[in-house]
C-alpha positions as CSV (number, residue, x, y, z in Angstrom):
1,M,-1.4,-28.0,87.6
2,S,-3.3,-26.3,84.4
3,P,-6.3,-28.0,82.7
4,A,-4.3,-28.5,79.8
5,S,-1.9,-30.5,82.0
6,R,-4.2,-32.4,83.5
7,Q,-5.7,-33.7,80.0
8,V,-2.1,-34.5,79.2
9,L,-1.8,-36.7,82.2
10,A,-5.4,-38.2,81.7
11,T,-4.6,-39.1,78.1
12,R,-0.8,-40.2,78.1
13,R,0.3,-43.9,78.4
14,A,0.8,-43.0,81.6
15,G,-5.8,-61.9,92.8
16,A,-8.8,-63.2,93.4
17,V,-10.6,-65.6,91.5
18,L,-13.9,-65.5,89.9
19,A,-15.3,-68.8,91.5
20,A,-14.4,-67.5,94.9
21,T,-16.2,-64.3,94.6
22,L,-19.4,-65.9,93.3
23,A,-19.2,-68.6,96.0
24,L,-19.4,-66.1,98.5
25,C,-21.9,-63.7,97.0
26,A,-24.1,-67.1,96.5
27,G,-24.5,-67.9,99.9
28,A,-27.6,-67.2,101.0
29,G,-27.6,-65.4,104.5
30,A,-29.6,-66.5,107.5
31,P,-31.6,-64.1,109.1
32,A,-29.5,-61.7,111.3
33,A,-29.5,-61.5,115.2
34,G,-31.9,-58.5,115.9
35,D,-33.0,-58.4,112.2
36,T,-36.7,-59.1,112.5
37,G,-37.9,-59.0,109.0
38,E,-39.3,-62.4,107.6
39,P,-37.5,-63.2,104.3
40,V,-40.5,-62.3,102.0
41,P,-41.2,-65.1,99.3
42,A,-40.0,-64.6,95.6
43,A,-43.5,-64.1,94.3
44,N,-44.2,-61.1,96.4
45,V,-41.2,-59.4,96.3
46,A,-41.7,-55.9,94.4
47,E,-38.6,-54.1,93.1
48,P,-38.8,-50.4,94.1
49,A,-38.2,-47.5,91.4
50,P,-34.8,-46.0,91.8
51,A,-35.1,-42.2,93.3
52,V,-33.6,-39.5,91.0
53,Y,-31.5,-36.6,92.4
54,T,-30.1,-33.8,91.0
55,A,-28.4,-31.3,93.6
56,E,-27.4,-33.3,96.7
57,P,-23.1,-32.6,96.8
58,A,-21.1,-35.8,97.4
59,P,-19.4,-36.2,100.6
60,A,-15.4,-35.3,100.4
61,L,-13.2,-38.4,100.3
62,S,-10.3,-38.5,102.3
63,T,-7.0,-38.2,99.8
64,A,-3.3,-37.9,100.2
65,E,-1.7,-34.3,100.0
66,P,-1.3,-33.1,96.5
67,P,1.8,-34.6,94.7
68,P,4.1,-31.7,92.7
69,S,2.9,-32.5,89.5
70,A,-0.4,-33.6,89.1
71,G,-2.9,-32.7,92.0
72,T,-5.0,-34.9,93.5
73,P,-8.5,-36.9,92.5
74,T,-11.4,-35.3,94.0
75,A,-15.0,-36.0,94.9
76,G,-16.3,-34.8,92.0
77,E,-13.4,-36.5,89.4
78,A,-11.4,-40.0,90.0
79,W,-8.7,-41.0,88.0
80,V,-8.7,-44.8,86.6
81,A,-5.3,-46.4,84.9
82,T,-5.7,-49.3,82.6
83,V,-2.9,-51.4,82.8
84,I,-1.5,-51.7,79.2
85,A,1.3,-54.1,80.1
86,P,2.3,-56.0,82.7
87,T,4.0,-53.6,85.4
88,D,5.6,-53.9,89.0
89,A,3.9,-52.6,91.8
90,R,6.2,-51.1,94.3
91,S,6.4,-49.7,97.8
92,Q,7.5,-46.2,96.7
93,P,7.5,-44.1,93.5
94,S,10.9,-45.2,92.4
95,V,12.3,-48.0,90.1
96,R,14.9,-48.9,93.3
97,A,11.8,-49.3,95.7
98,P,10.8,-52.9,96.8
99,R,8.4,-54.8,94.3
100,L,5.3,-55.5,96.3
101,V,3.6,-57.5,93.4
102,Q,3.4,-57.6,89.5
103,V,0.1,-56.1,88.1
104,P,-1.4,-58.0,85.0
105,A,-2.8,-56.0,81.9
106,S,-5.9,-58.5,82.0
107,T,-8.0,-59.6,85.4
108,P,-8.9,-63.2,86.3
109,W,-12.3,-62.8,84.3
110,D,-10.2,-61.7,81.2
111,T,-11.0,-58.2,81.4
112,P,-9.1,-55.2,81.1
113,T,-7.2,-54.3,84.4
114,K,-8.5,-51.0,85.5
115,L,-7.2,-49.7,88.7
116,L,-8.2,-46.6,91.0
117,V,-5.9,-43.9,91.0
118,L,-5.4,-42.4,94.3
119,R,-2.4,-39.8,93.5
120,A,0.1,-39.1,91.2
121,A,3.9,-38.2,91.7
122,Q,7.3,-37.8,89.8
123,D,10.7,-39.7,91.0
124,A,14.0,-37.9,91.1
125,E,14.2,-38.2,87.5
126,G,11.3,-36.8,86.7
127,A,9.5,-40.0,85.5
128,E,5.7,-40.1,86.5
129,W,4.1,-42.4,89.0
130,L,0.7,-43.6,90.3
131,L,-0.5,-44.7,93.4
132,V,-3.1,-47.1,93.1
133,R,-5.8,-49.2,94.9
134,L,-4.9,-53.1,94.6
135,E,-7.2,-55.6,94.2
136,E,-5.4,-57.9,96.9
137,R,-5.7,-58.5,100.6
138,P,-5.4,-56.8,103.1
139,N,-8.2,-54.3,102.1
140,G,-6.8,-50.9,101.3
141,R,-3.8,-52.3,99.9
142,E,-1.9,-49.8,97.5
143,A,1.2,-49.5,95.3
144,W,3.1,-47.3,92.6
145,I,3.0,-48.3,89.4
146,Y,4.9,-46.8,86.5
147,A,2.9,-44.2,84.6
148,D,4.1,-45.1,81.1
149,D,2.4,-49.0,82.0
150,A,-1.3,-47.6,82.3
151,E,-3.2,-44.9,80.4
152,V,-5.3,-42.4,82.7
153,G,-8.5,-41.2,82.3
154,A,-11.0,-39.4,84.8
155,D,-14.0,-40.9,85.9
156,P,-17.0,-38.5,87.2
157,W,-18.4,-41.5,89.2
158,R,-18.6,-42.4,92.5
159,V,-20.2,-45.2,94.5
160,D,-21.3,-44.7,98.3
161,V,-22.4,-47.6,100.3
162,S,-24.1,-46.9,103.9
163,R,-24.6,-50.1,106.1
164,A,-26.4,-48.6,108.8
165,Q,-29.1,-46.9,106.2
166,R,-28.8,-49.9,104.2
167,R,-28.6,-48.0,101.0
168,M,-26.4,-47.3,98.0
169,R,-25.9,-44.0,96.4
170,I,-24.7,-43.1,93.1
171,Y,-22.6,-39.8,92.3
172,E,-21.7,-38.1,89.1
173,H,-19.6,-35.1,89.3
174,G,-20.1,-34.9,93.0
175,T,-24.0,-34.5,92.6
176,L,-26.2,-37.3,93.6
177,R,-28.0,-39.2,90.9
178,R,-29.5,-42.3,91.8
179,E,-30.3,-44.0,95.6
180,F,-30.8,-47.3,95.7
181,P,-32.1,-50.1,98.8
182,V,-29.4,-52.8,99.0
183,V,-29.0,-56.0,101.3
184,V,-25.5,-56.0,103.0
185,G,-23.5,-58.3,105.4
186,K,-24.8,-59.9,108.2
187,P,-23.6,-59.3,111.7
188,S,-21.5,-62.2,111.6
189,T,-20.3,-61.8,108.1
190,P,-20.4,-58.0,107.6
191,T,-19.7,-55.9,104.5
192,P,-16.2,-54.4,105.1
193,T,-15.4,-50.6,105.4
194,G,-13.4,-48.5,103.3
195,L,-12.4,-46.8,100.1
196,F,-12.6,-49.5,97.5
197,A,-13.2,-49.8,93.6
198,I,-15.3,-51.8,90.8
199,A,-12.7,-54.4,89.8
200,A,-15.1,-55.7,86.9
201,E,-18.6,-55.9,85.7
202,L,-19.8,-59.1,84.5
203,M,-23.1,-59.9,82.9
204,Q,-24.6,-63.3,84.3
205,P,-26.4,-65.8,81.8
206,D,-29.6,-65.9,83.9
207,P,-30.9,-62.9,85.8
208,N,-33.3,-65.0,87.5
209,E,-30.6,-67.1,89.3
210,F,-29.1,-65.9,92.8
211,L,-26.6,-63.4,91.7
212,G,-29.1,-61.9,89.1
213,A,-28.4,-59.8,86.2
214,W,-24.7,-58.5,87.0
215,V,-21.5,-59.3,89.1
216,M,-19.4,-56.5,89.9
217,P,-16.4,-57.8,91.9
218,L,-14.7,-54.7,94.3
219,T,-10.8,-54.7,95.4
220,A,-12.7,-55.6,98.9
221,H,-12.3,-58.9,100.8
222,S,-14.2,-60.4,103.8
223,N,-12.7,-59.4,106.9
224,V,-14.2,-62.5,108.6
225,L,-13.9,-65.1,105.9
226,Q,-10.5,-65.6,105.2
227,S,-11.3,-68.5,102.9
228,F,-14.7,-69.4,101.3
229,E,-15.2,-72.7,99.6
230,G,-11.9,-72.5,98.0
231,G,-11.3,-68.6,97.6
232,D,-10.4,-66.0,99.7
233,G,-13.4,-64.2,100.1
234,Q,-13.8,-61.4,97.8
235,I,-16.9,-58.8,97.8
236,A,-18.9,-57.9,95.1
237,L,-21.8,-55.7,94.3
238,H,-24.4,-58.2,92.5
239,G,-28.2,-58.5,91.6
240,R,-30.7,-60.8,93.0
241,G,-33.0,-63.5,91.7
242,G,-34.2,-66.8,93.0
243,E,-33.4,-67.6,96.6
244,S,-31.6,-64.1,97.1
245,L,-35.2,-62.4,96.6
246,K,-36.1,-63.8,99.9
247,D,-33.6,-61.6,101.7
248,P,-35.3,-58.2,101.2
249,L,-34.0,-55.1,100.3
250,G,-32.8,-52.9,103.3
251,S,-31.9,-56.1,105.4
252,A,-28.6,-57.4,106.3
253,R,-28.6,-60.8,105.4
254,S,-25.5,-61.7,103.1
255,H,-22.0,-62.8,103.7
256,G,-20.9,-59.8,102.8
257,C,-21.7,-58.8,99.5
258,V,-23.8,-55.9,98.2
259,R,-27.3,-57.0,96.7
260,L,-29.3,-54.6,94.8
261,A,-32.2,-54.9,92.5
262,N,-31.6,-56.3,88.9
263,E,-33.1,-53.1,87.5
264,S,-30.5,-50.9,90.1
265,I,-27.3,-52.9,89.0
266,G,-28.3,-52.8,85.4
267,W,-28.4,-48.8,85.7
268,I,-25.0,-48.9,87.0
269,A,-23.4,-51.3,84.7
270,L,-24.7,-48.8,81.9
271,H,-23.4,-45.7,83.5
272,V,-20.9,-46.0,85.8
273,P,-17.3,-47.7,84.6
274,V,-14.7,-50.2,86.1
275,G,-12.3,-48.7,88.3
276,T,-14.7,-46.2,90.0
277,P,-14.3,-45.6,93.6
278,V,-16.6,-47.5,95.9
279,L,-16.9,-45.6,99.5
280,I,-18.4,-48.5,102.4
281,S,-19.2,-47.0,105.4
C-alpha cells in the first residue's frame, strides 16, 4: 500500500464501569509473599526522575498477516479508530457475520470511544473493515467494525510494562523515550499479560488521594478478581498518593493495576493518546 493510500485510510470515516475500575485500583495491596521490602512511609517517599532515551528500538509486536488493502500496524506506528456512530462489532469482516456486541460512540466515562486497530480488510463488496481490540471480557477480545463508522488515525506511541522488572517503557516511532519504575500486581492478584490499549485518560480531582493525578483504564481485566466491589475488575494505570505511597515503586503490591509516580503518569497523559497499545509481559 502506498503512503498516499495509507493517508487516505488514516483520514477517512472509516463495558466496564468507572466505579469498578477505581475500586479495584484503590484497594491497598498487602505485602506480597516473597516481597521483603517494607512499605515506605508517605513522608519518606522520593519519586525518582524519569530517564530519557533516544535510541533503543521497541520490541516487535505480534500482528496478523497484512490484509490485501491496508498493510498492517507496526511497532513504530499503531492505528486508532475513533468511533463516530454506534457500530456493530462482528466476528468476521462482513455484515452477514454474527454480531458480538454493539460499540457505542462514547465510553462509560463520557469520553470518545477510541479503539486500537489490529488490522484492516475488505469484504467481498470492497467495503473496508477494522479489527479492533474490545474493552469487554475476556482479555484479548477482538472484533470487526465497519470502517465508515470510525475515523482512523496513526499513533506513534507504544507502552510496554514488564512485570518481572517492574518497569514501564514508553516508545515513540519505535524509539524508547521514557522509562519509569512501577508497582504491579501482587502474586495473588497479578497484573494480566497481553496486548491491551488505553481506554480513557481521567484526571483526578485530588492528586494526593490514593489514585494520584490520573487514572487510565485499560482494555484489561483481572484474571483472578472476576468481580470486585460491584464491578468486574478492570485494570488501569494510575498515579500514587496517600496510602498508595506506602507501596514502593518497583514492588508487587497492587490488586492488578499498574501504579506510577504522579510526575510519570502526568507525562504520559500529556504525550500518549487514548487508544495507544499497552503490551504487558
